[in-house]
N, C-alpha and C positions, 0 to 999 in steps of 0.2 A: 587754481592756474600755475600752469606751468613757470618754472624761473627763467627761463631763456627767455623773457622780455625783462626781468628785473639785473640778468647778467647779459645783458647781450652787445655789451663792449666788452668782456670779459672770456675768457679762456678756460673751462674747470678741464681740470684732472685727475682723476680717479685712481691715487694712487695705489691701489691695491691690483691683484688679479684674480679676487675671488669671483667665480661668477655668479655666485650671489650678490654679493655687492654691485656690481654691476648689472644686476637684475634690479635691484632697489633702487642703484641712483637712478638709473634711467624712466621710474615712475614719477621721478619730481623733474628731471632735467634730459629736454631731448637729447641735446649734443655735448657729446665730453669726449672725452681723450682717457685712454687709460696707460698710465706711465706707471711701470711696478718699480718700487723702491726698495731693492735687494738688501735688507740686510740683515745680520746674525740678531736670530729675536735672543740676546742673552742680554740679561739683567742684574742688578747688588741684589745677592742676597740679603742684603739689609731693607728688601720694598716688602712692603705687607702684598698680601695677595692681590687683594681690589688694588694696590697701586701700581702693580706689574701694566696693564695695558694700556692706560695713560704713558707711560713712563714711554713703552715702544712705539706708539702711534706719535710721540713728540720726536723719538729718534726714527722713525721712518719719515717725517716730514724737514727734520735737519739733512736727511739724505739727500733727499730731492729738491729742497729750496737752491741750491747754487747752479741745478740744472733746468731752471724755470725763468720764464719771458716774463717783461715786468704785466704785459696783460694778464697773465694764469693766478688762477685759484687754486689750488692743491687740497685733494681731501685723503687724508690718512686714516686708518683704523687700525685696532687692534681687538681681538675678542678673545677673552679666558673662559674657561667651566672651573667652579672653583666648589668642592665639595671637602669640608669638615678642614677647611681651612688651605686644601692642597689646590695648587690649582692643577686640572689636566688640560694639558696640552694636544696636540693632534697624536692621534697613535702610531709610532710605525710598522705593527704587523695585526694579524688578529688576535693573536693571545692579547696582547695588549688592551685592543678595542675591546675584546671581552671582558676583560679586568675592570676599566674602565665603566662600562655599561653593568657590569652586576656591582661597582661600588655605588651608582646611581640608583640604581634599582631599589622602588622602595623607601626615597628618602627625598629630602629637599635637597637642591645646589642652589648656588647663583651663577647666573652668566653675565660679567658686565664687559661692555664694549665703550671704549674708547673712540675720540675720532681727533684728528686736528685739521681744522681751514687755516690756511696757510697761503698767504702771500710775500709778495715782495718788503711790504712795510708792513702786513698785520699778519699777528697769529695767534688766534683762538682753540682752547682746548678743551671736549668736556666727555666726561663717558657717564653711561647709563647702566641702573644695574637692577638685576629682574633674576626673581625667584620661579624655579619651577620644582615643580612634584613629580616623579614619577611613582608610577605606582611600582606593585613588585610586577620584575620580570620573568615571564620563563624563560629558562636558559633555550627552549629552541627560538622564543621569540629574538634570542641575542643574535644567535649563531643565524637565521633566518635573516636578519635584518644586515650582519656584517658583508653574508656571502653576497645578498643580492645587492647591497646598497654601496660596500667598501669604502666607509666612510673614514678612510684615511686622511681627505684634505681639512680634517672638520674637529675644533679642539671639542675636549670630552667624547668623541667616537659618536658623537651622534647630528642628525639634524632637525628641529625642530618640523622644519616643513616635507620631512620626509615618513614613511610609515612606521618607523619609530615612536616618532611626534605623534601621529595621528592616533593609535592604538595603545601608548604607553606614556604620553602625559597627562596627568589629571586636573591638572592648572596652572597657571602662569600669575604672577602677580605684573604688570609690566608692558612692556611693549615686546610683543608678537617678533616684530622687524628688528630690532635687539637683538635678538636669539639667536637671528637669521644671521646679524654682522653689521646690522649699521643702522641704528637709529636714526631712522628715517623724519621723526618729527622734530627730532634736537636740529638734524645737519636742515631742513629746510630754512627752520628757524634760522640758524646762523648765517644760512647764506642769503636770504631776504636782511638780516641784519649788517651783513658784511658791507 
């Protein structure tokens, strides 16, 4: 069942410009608006890598709350890729993307997506951690992927739903959709409970 019946008197806002999050939210909510909450994605150095996405999801919620109407519910999200305790953000160029994919090649890393579900009177935050294992990637595979898919808008320089994920990921422990950028199962439950 789509959530539209449950939240029929509320307006859902996706506070993200991510096309992947828009696609995933559209699978459980037929009607929603996109309203990007642009913030500088900075965080205190004292935070562990696993705390960063929750911190940023809260920052995005705080940025959009003053612009919300009383009948609106906003969904914020942030995803980080963590390899050897280090956050791999979105690559700024081809060289950085290659470096990131070489770091992930033949190893396990974590993808953590945190979300906020907020309204004028209620704020709920949660995160989901997924372990992802890449097989050893060939240099040519990394170069092909970067040239063809230009993953500069993706944390860790890859999209699990794209070619590199299809041919390079051996296994995941957790939700595929969380790695894509939205833990749909948790968002659905949170909206039902909201």
